[in-house]
N, C-alpha and C positions, 0 to 999 in steps of 0.2 A: 479265493481267500478273502478278498475284500467283500464279496457278497455274503460269506458266511459271517464275517465280523458285524457287518450292518444288521443281518437278520438276528443275531444275538443281542445286539444293542437294543433293537426294537422290541424283541420279546421281553427284555428285562424291564424296559420303560413301561410296557403294556401291563406287565405282571405286578409292578410296584409303583403305581401312579403317585401316591402320596410322598413316597421316599424320594423318587427322582425330582418331583416338583419341589420338595423342600430343600434339597441339595442345591439345585440351580439358583433358586431365589436367595438362598443363604449366602452363596457367593456373590450375588448381585448386591445384597446389602452390605457386604464388606467393601465392594468397589465403589459404592455410592459415597462412603465416607471419604475415600481417596479423591473423589471428584470434587467434594465439598472444599478440600483444602488446596485445590489447585486455582491459580490465577489465570486470567486470560488477557492477551495482548491485542490491541486493535490496530496498532500501526503497521502500514505497508512497507513504507520506505526504510525504517530502521531494521527491517528483517531481510533486506536485500543483501545477498552475500557478495558484495563488490568492494573494490578498493575504496571507492568514494563512500560507501556505507561504513568501512572501518574508520576513515578519516572523520566522517560525521559524528561517529560514537566518540572519538577522541575530543573533538570540538565540543560536543555536548557535555562530555565529563568536565571539561575545564571551564567552559564559558556558558553552559546552560542556554544555548542558543535556541534549542527547540521548546524550552519552556516559556514560550511567550505567545502572545496574541495581540490583536489590534482592534480598534474600533475607529469607525469613520462617523464623526458627528456632522450631519448635514442639516443646515438651517432651512426651514420651510418658509422662512420670510422672503419676500421679493427682494431683489437687488436694490431697490430704492431704499430699503431699510437696512443697508449693509452695515452701518456702524452699530445699530442695535443688535443685528444678527451675530456680529463678531464678538461683542460683549457677552451676549448670551452663551455662545460657544465656549469662550474662555471660562465663563462662570461654571458651566456645566461640567467642563473637564476639572476645574478646581474642586468642585464637589466630589467628583468621582476619585480624585487623588486623595482628598481628605478622608473620605470613607474607607478606601481601599488600603491606605497606608496602615491602618489598624488591624487589617486582617492577615493572619499568619500565612495564609495561602498566597499572599501577594508579595512580591520582592520589590518592584518599583513600578511607577507609573510615570510615563514620559510623554509630553505634548509639545515639546520645543526644547530648545537649548538655552532659554533665558536663565535658567538656574545655573547651568554650566557656564554661561557667560559671565554671571555675577561671581561665581566661584573662581573662575579662571582670572577674572580681573583682580580679585582680592589677593589670589596666590601669586599671580605672575606679572602684575602691573609693572614692578620694577624691571622686568625682562621684556616688556612690550617692544622696545626698539628692535629687538632681534627678529620679530615676526614680520618685518617689512617683506614684500614680495619681490621677486626678481625684477618685475616691472618698475619697481620703485627704487632702482639702483642709484639714481642720482640723490634721492632723499637720504640714502644710507650713507653716502659720502659726506652729506651735510648735517648728519644727526647732531655733531658737537660743534657746529659752526655757531659762533655767538649770535650772529645776525639771524640765522635761521631759528635758534632757540628764542630769540626776541620776538620773532613773528609767531611762533607757536604760543608763546605765553600771551601775547596781545589777542590772539584767536580765542583763547580760553577766557580771557577777561571779558571779550565782547559777548560770550556766551552767558556769563554771570548776569548781564544787564537784561537778557531776554526773559520776558514773563512766562510762566507756566513750566519752567524746567524742573520743578520740584527740588530734588536734592542735588542740584548742580554744584553747590558750594562743597558739599561732601566729596563729589567726584573731582572737583578742583583740587582738593587737598590730597587725593590719591594720585592724581595724574595731572599736575599743573602744566606740563608741556605737551599735553595731548599726543602722547605716544599710544594710548589704548586702541585707537582704531586699527593699528596694524594687527593687534592681537584679535580683535573682533572680526576683522575681515578674514583672518585665517580660519576662524571657527565656521565660517560659511560652508566649509567642506562637510559639516555634519548633516547638511541637507542631502548629501549623496547625489543621486540622480533624479530626485523628485523635484517638481516644479512648485516649490512652496513660494509663498509671497516674498518677494526680494526684500522688502524693508522690515520684515518681521522676524523675530527669533523664535516665533511659535510655528508649529507645523500647519500652517493655514494654507488653504488653496489660493490660487491667484486672485479670485474674486472674493476672497476672505468669507466665503459662505460655507465653507467645510473645514474640519479640523481632524487631523489624524492623531490618535492616541495609541501609544504603544505600551502594552502591559506585559511585565515579566512575572511569572509565578514562581512559587517555591516547590510545588509538587510536580512529579513526572507526568509527562503526557502518555507515557507508556501503559498506564493502567486505568481502569474505570473510575477508581476513587478520585485520583488526581484531576481527571477531566471533569467530573461531576462537581466536586467541591469547588474548583476554580471558577468554572463558569457560573455556578449558583451565586457565589459572592459578588461576581461582576454583574450579573443580571440584577441582583438585589440592589447594588449601588446605582444602577442605571434607573431602576424603578424609583428609587428615593430621589434622585436628581430630577426625574420627570415630574415629580410632585410641584416643584417651584418653577421649573423652566419647561414649558410646554412645546415650544415650536421647534423641537429637535428630533430628527429622524436618526436612528443609530443602526449602522451596518456592522456586523460582527464576523470577524474571520481570523485566520491564523491558527496555529497548532492545537490549542484547546478546543475551539469551536469546530474546526474541521475534524478532529479526533472524535469528538463527541457525536457529531453529526454522522460519521461513518459508523461508529459503533451502534448507535441507535438504529440507523437504516438497516445495517446488516442483521441485527437481532429482530427487527420488526419483519424483515423480508424472510428470514428463516422461521420465525413463528407462523407467519401467515402461510408460507410455502409449505411447511410441514403440516400444519393443521388442514390446510385445503387439500394437499396431496393425500394425506391420511385419509380424509373423508371420502374422496372420490375413489381411492384404491379399495377402500373397504366396501363401498357401495357397489363397485364393479364386481367385486368378488361374491358379494351377497346375490347379486343377479345371476352370476354364472353357476354358482353352486346351489342356487335356490334355497338359501338358508341365510337367515339373519344372525344365527349364532357363530358360523364359522368366521366371518370377519372379526367378531369379538374375540375369538380365540387367537387370530393372527396378530392382533394388536399387541398383547404381551410378548409375542415372539419378537416382533419389531423393537419394542421397548428393551427387551432383553439384549438384543444385539447392539443397540445404541449405548446402553449403560456399560455393557461388557467392554466395548471398545474404548469409550472414555475412561472407564475405571482402570483398565490395564496401562493405557498410555499415561494416566495421571500417576500411576505408581513409579514411573521411571522419568518423569519430567515434572518440573515445578511450574511450568507456564505453557499454556497451549495458545497458539495464535488463532484469533477468532476466524480468520478466513478458512482455517483447516476444518471448520465445523461445517463447510459446505459438503463434507463427506456424509453428513447425516442424511440428506436427500439421496445420495448414492446408496446408502445402506438400506434406506426404506425401499428404494426401487429394486435393488438386487436381492435384499433379504427375504422379500416377500416370494421371490421366484422359487425358492426351495420348497416353502410351504405349499404353493400352488402345484408344482410338478408332483410332489409326494402325495398331496390330497387327491389330485386327479387319478393317480394311479390306483390308490386305495379305494376310492369310491367306485371305480370302474369295477374292480374285482369284487367289491361288495354288492354292486348291482348284479354281478354274474352270479350270485348265489353263495359266495363264500362267507364264512363266519368272520366277525371283525378281527380277530387275532390272526387268522390265516391271511385275510386281506392285507392287513398291515405288513406282515412279514413278506408276501408275495410282492407288494409294492416296493419294498426296500430292495428286493432282488432285481426288480425290473428298472427302477429309476435311481436307487441308491448310488450305484457306481457313477452313473452320469452326473449326480449332484455332487458328489466328492470330486470328480475330475473337473466339473464346471467351477466349483467353488475354488479349487487349486489354481486353475488357470487365471481366474479373475483376481484372486488374492496375489498371485505371482506378478500379474501386471501391475498392481498397485504397489507391491513391494519393490518394484523397479524404482520407485520415487526415492528410496533410501539412498540412492546414488546421487540424488540431486544436491546442489548447493544451497537450495532454498529450504529454510526451516519449516515453512508452512506446508510445503509440498511433502517433505518428508513426514510431517505428522498427518497429513491427509491420507498418504499412503499407508501409514501405521493404522490410523482409525479405521480406514475402510477394510483393510485386510484383516484385522482383529474382529471388526464388527460382523464381517461375512462369516468368519469362523464361529462366532457367537451364534448368529442366526442359523447356521447349519446344525450346531449342537442342540439349539432350542427346538428346531423342527423335528429332528430325529428322536428327541427325548419327550417333549411335552405334546405334540400331536398324538403319538401312541398313548401316552398317559391319559390324555383327555378325549380318547376316541368315542366315548359313549355321548359326548356332546354334539359331535359333528358327522361321525361316520354312519350315514344313513343309506339304505339301498335304494336311492332316489336317482333318476337321470340327471345329468348336467347339461348345460348349454355348450355346444361345440363352437359357437360364434361364426359358423359358416365357413370353417377352414376347409372342410371337405370340398365344398363347391368351389372355392378358390383354387385348390389343388387340381380338381378334375378340369376346370377350365384351362389352367396352365399346361396340363398334359395334353389337351386337345390342340392347343396352339404352340406346342413345345418348340417347333422350329422358329416360330416368330418370336418366342421368348428369348432364345439363344441369340437370334439376330439383333433384337432391340438391346439386349445385354451388352453385346459386343460394340454396338454403335454407341451406346451411352458411355461406355468406358473410354472408348476412342475419343469422343467428344470432350469429356472431362479432362483427359490427359492433354489433349491439344489446347483447351482452355487454360489449364493450370500453367502449361508451358508458356503461353502468351501473356497471362496475367498471374504470376505466382502469387501465393498468399502473402499478405502484408502483415507485420507485427505492429501492435498498438504501441506508439511511442509517446502517448500523451497519458501521464498517470492520472490526470484530472478525469479521464474517461473511465477510470476504475472507481471513482467515488459516485455519490448519489446523483441522479438526474436532478437538474434545477437546484443545485446545492447553493444554499445561502451563503456558506462560508467562502465557496469559490466565487460566487456573485460578488462578495465584499472585496476579494482580492482583484477582481476585474474593475471594480469601482475605484480602487486605489489608482489604477492606471488612468482611468477616465477623469478623475478630479485632480490628482497630483502628478500626472505624467510618470516618466521613468518606467520601470518595469516592476513586476509583481514580486520577483524573487531574485536576489543577487546570488552569485556563487561565492563560496567561501574557500579561501586558500589557506592552508595551515603551514606555519614555518616555526622552526626551533632554532635556538642559539644557546651556546654554553654559558653566556653571561649577558647582562643587559646591554652593554655597548655593541656587542657583536650582533645581537638581535636587532637592535636599532639600525645598524649598518645594512644588515640584509634587508630590512623593510624599506630602507631608503633606495637600495638597489631596485627593489621591486617597483617603486614609485617611478623611477627613471625609465625602466623598462616599459611599463604601461603607458607612460606619457610620450615615449618615443614612437608609439604606434602611428601609422599614417592617419590622415583625416577620414579616410573612408573605412577605418576600422569599425568593427561591430561592437567594440567596448566603448561604453558610453562614459562611465565614471568609475572611480574606485575610491575606497576609504579604508584607513587603518588607523592604528594608534598614533602614527607619525603626524596625524592631523593636529594633535595636541602640542606638537613640537614646531620650531621654526623651520622654514624652508632651508635644507642643508646649504645650498649655494649662497643664499642671501645671509645666513648666519656666518659663513665663512667670510664673506665680504664685510660683514659687520664687525667680526673679530679683528680683521686687519685694520679697520678704522679705529677700533678701540685700543689696539696695541700701539697705534701711533701717538697716542695721548700719554703723557707722562703720568706715572702713578700719583694718585691722590689729586690730580688736577681736575677731574670731573666734577668733584664737589665744588670747587672754586668757580668753574664755569656756570653751575647751576645757581650758586649763591649770588653771583655777579648779575646773572639775568634777572633774578628775582628783585634784587636791590634797584636795578635800573627802571623797574616798573613800579617801585614804591612799596614793595612787599618786604616785610621783615623775615629774612631767611630763617630765623630762629623759630618762627611760627610754623614752618614746614620742615623742621629739623628731621623728624623721623622719616618722612617721605625721601627727602634729599639723601639722607644717608643710606636707605635701602636701594635707592636708584643709583647712587654712586658705587655702592658695593657690588650691585649687579653689573654695572658697566665695566668695572675694573676686573670682574671675573673672566678670565680668559679661556675658560673650559666651556665646551658646548653643553647645551641643555640635554638631558637624558631622561629616560623613563623613571630612573630612581630619584632624580631630582623633582619630577612632577609628583611622584608618590609623596616625597617629603613635603611638598608644598600643600598637600591636602586634597589631591586630585585623584587619589587611589581609587576611590569608588567608581569614577568614570573610566579611568585607565583600565581597570580590570575587565571591562566588557569587550576589550580588544587585545590586552596584553597581560600575560600572567608571568611575572618575574620569577626566575628560579630561585631556589634556596637550598642550602646545605648539599651542593653538588648536583642538584637537579636542574636540567636545562630550562630555559624560559621558553614559552610559546606565544604565538600571536597569530591572529587572523586578519586576513585582508578581504574585504568584500569588493567584488567586482560586478558591476552593473551592465548587462547588455543593453544595446539600443532598442531591441524588440524581443518579444518572447521567441523562445528557442524550441518550440515544440516541433518545428519541421526539421527533419534530419540534416538538410543541407545547411541551414543556419547554425545548427548545433554543432556540426562538424567543423564549421568555419570558426565559430567562437572558441571552441576547445583548442583548435589548431593555433589561434592567435595567442591563447593563454599558455601554450607549451613553451614560450620564451621564459616562463617563470621557473621552469625546471632547471634552468641554468644557474639559478640562485642557490647558493649553498644553504642547507637547512630546509629546502622544500620538502614538505611531507606528503602533499596531495591536495586535491581539489574535491569539495563536497557541495552538494546541493541536489535539488530534484532533477535538473537538467543532466547533470553527469550520471545520476542513478539511472535515469532513463536510457542514456546512451550505453552504459555498461550493461545494464540489465537487458536491453534488447540484444546485444550480441551474445550475452551468456545464455538467455533463454532459447535462442536459435540453436545453439549447440546442444544444450541439454535436452530440449524438447525432442530433438532428432534422436539423441542418444537413448532417451527414456522410452520413447515410442518403440524404437528399435529393440530395446532390451525387452520390453513387454510382449512384443510380437515373438521374439526368439524364445522367451520362456513358455508362451503358449504353445509354440510349435514343438518344443521339446516334450512337454507334458502330453500333447496330443499324440505324438509319435510313440511315447512310452505306453500310452493306454491302447491305441488301436493298432500299433505295430505294423500297419500297412500303409504304404505311401498314398495308394489311391483314397482310401477312407480318410486319411489325414488331410488330404487336399480338399475333400468335400467338406470336412469340419471348417477349414479355413476359408472356404469360398465366401460365406456371408460377410465375414469381417473384411476380407479383401475388397469386395465390392462396395461395402459400407464406407471404408476409408476413402476410396476414390470418389465416390458420390458426394460424401459429406463435405470434403474439401472444395469440391467443385461448387456445390449449392452454397456453402458458407461464404466463399469469395464472391459468388454471383449476387448474393443479397447484401454484400457491402460490409460484412462483418470482418474483424481483424483478430488475429490470434495474439493472446497476451499470456502472461504467466498464471492467470487464474483460470481461463477456459482451457488452456492447454492441460490442466490437471485432470480434465475428464476424458482426455484421449485414451488413457488405458482402460477406462471404463468402457468406452465405446468398443475398444478392442476386445475386452473381456466379455462383453455382452454378446458381441458377434460370434466369438469362439463358443460362448455357451449355448447359443442357439444351435450352431452347427453340431456341437456334442450331443445335445439331447436328441436331435433328430437322427444324426448318424448313428449313435448308440442304439436307438430304438430300431433302426434299419438293420443294423448287424443282428440284433436279437430276433427279428422277424425272419431273416434268412436263416439263421442258425436253427430256429425252432421249426421252420418249414422242412429243413433238411433232416432234422432229428426225428419229425413225425412222419415224414413222407408225404406231406401235404402238397398237392399241386397247385401253384399260384402263378397267375400272369404278372408281368411287370407293373401293371396298373393296380393289381391287388396288393403287391408288395408296398408300393408307395403310398396307397390309400390306407392301408393298415398302419404303416409307419407314422403318418401324419394325423391319424385319427385322434389320438390324445396328445402326442408329443407336439403336434402343430397347434393343437388348442392351448397347450401349456405354453408354448413359445409366444403365441399371440397374446395370451392373457398377461403374462410376465412382461412382455414388451409394452403392452398398453399401460400396465400399472407403473413401470418405470418412466414412460413418456409422460404419464400424468404427474408423477413426483417431480420431474424436471421441467415439465411444462409450466408448473407453478413458479419456477424460478425465473422463467422468461419474462415475467411481468414485475420482477423485483424492482424496487427503486434504486438499488445499487447496480450500476451498469455493468460491473464485473460479474456479479451473480446472474444478471439477466442474460449476459452472453454465454455463460455456462449452461443456462437453461436451453438457450436456442441451439447450441452446438450439440448438446447431448440429445435433445429432441430429434434433430435431424439424423444424428448418428444411429440412434435406435430405430427410427422409422425406416431407415434405408436398409438397416440389417434385418428388420422383419420382413421387408418386401423381398429381399433376396432369399430368406429362409423358406418363405411359403410359396415362392414362384420359381426362382432360378434353381435352387437346390433340389426340390423335387423333380424338376425336369432332369437334371443331371443324374439323380438317383434312378430315374426311370431308364435312361440309356445304360446305366451300369448294371441294373438288375436284369435288364433283357440280355445283355452279354453274359452276366453270371449264370442265368437260368439256361441260356443256350449251352454253356459250357457244361452244366450239370446234365443236360440231356445227352450230350456226347459221352 
């Protein structure tokens, strides 16, 4: 039935070439419009289906944490000119801030907390006594001691007489009793785990020759437009600043620059890889078919498959993950297989003297069922990705499966329609397959022995050194990434670690949320000195230390109401100041001292610190809970599984705090993704193999023939994993995506050879032709072997181009697929013919009996 259907299809395409061509390319035009409307996402981390990924999305939605980037300004002046260098760094940053604050793409520019210190001082100066640290317990007890107030006032008066203090008189009017240092010292926590200069409120390195600038954008890092526009305005501001300040080197990193770099490298790799592989694939086919026209005909077939896949996927989704476009190379490598096998069969029959129409129909009868079964098994293998939790793997499976269907349709429609351009009665090159097969049959015993030995060696080696999963997401970005280099430069110049983890908490109201964050502070501070946690930061850094504030309130409560103003007035009068001249300051300070309530987030917001607070805390409204994030800095990078396990184990104490929502960050994503991909890869590969086995059994119906079909893929999987591990490569969620392709190709090779083998046996029985086992195998591999060799070479070329990709994830895809296809080819033209030889000898002997 299938042979009859394919024959009718080919006959119709051959008889109506213009109509069949018009229909296919009309469909293509419609699908192209759908592709035009689709957007593409470049982010890896945000497409990870993990709990930390969900937490990151929630954090991103509330705090726009990912919409940020950073610059490192490094002075090129020698350390002997440190003062000049520091002044230039701050001037450069000021120019950047001035230019960028006018751009709609930029939310804020921060290069220190000098502005926050000033705002905090203006807003909270009356509350400054509350900010004394626990180590200053004795000072808290004496805050309202008349003698201590006198000493503080004298200290301030002494400062007024010092030259070069600028607006010291204004500061005295705001803080006559020198309470502000308590508040300023508390703000030192804004430095986090970084080693900034201890005496500066700017993010200067300890030698003051480098400055860290943090930039937050307004556009999403999830799309190309946001990446491009944001980096463009920053780069323009840098160029303008360089016009007046020359001796500054700028390192650029963070979300926008890393995203743009990844997008550009992937696009560049795909363009170079596709164009290179396309050129060599077409060149190889021109040489084999002795025709420069045939490759030009194959090109629109491949294009049809690519647009067909993207078009249909675009119809049902609004966004395609860029990484899923790695399937384009798969489609080129596999899509050309259909055209090669069909064209080889048709050319052979044309060379045998048949007319073009009969040659096309006979070719569909001989190889058509094999093409359909091969396409079905490979499509089934990739459709196994639909059960994956990873969006880009699902899309890669869809794109590949639909693209292969499109390539098969184009092959059986356009090649018969355009037969006058390529179907010539001329011989083709067999690429020496016959000699390889003959040599394998002569040493068949050795072939079997070497195969068994190699399999046992790989199994033992893999048992001793099982494949490792890539745990460092940086190794999936570009080699020699400038953005990642900038992150490493942060550690080099400012200490600390490149990326803190973020812990999300919720609270039904402001006070409850504050209490929960204070519990978090206590738990993290309670960790032993050998903890891997270096520092943490949250919105509570803008509030007094809870223990110190409680002690302060006890002291304040011991003073009679309205007596604090008397104390302050008396201290000023004793030093010769007229209290009336500082009336406003004293009234605010007295009012704050007589306030018996603890400071809270709402109070900070009322005081005008809402813009700073919202980066860490979002207060609830109208029944909505409040949310807050806590940044936790590790002492070292956590790319090793041991350190990562230990760090996450220590952070597990935060789960005891009510309102805990989860932990987010690259390290957690790596941890969860590694565990998830291990399970999913095993399941997907098993499902792909199961689908292939079922389809093979349905087609060949005999266990023996089905095992022969599966032999190349079985050997390929064992050899590939052994070689991949031996060469030092690791499995990750990108290169794991091509495992079903390796499985599909291995099964396809077996299908084409075993299908031809069964046809040869069936024809010999039907015609009564006497054949030896060698004759059967030789005739089987005469064209099917050439087709397998040529299609394997074209696919290896397609993926070999990815092996030199700048993006390390794509490069590993190229290496894994190249090894997998090469080993499948070796098994198909050496081991499988040997097994078929033994089977045909047994079958012919049975026929004789």
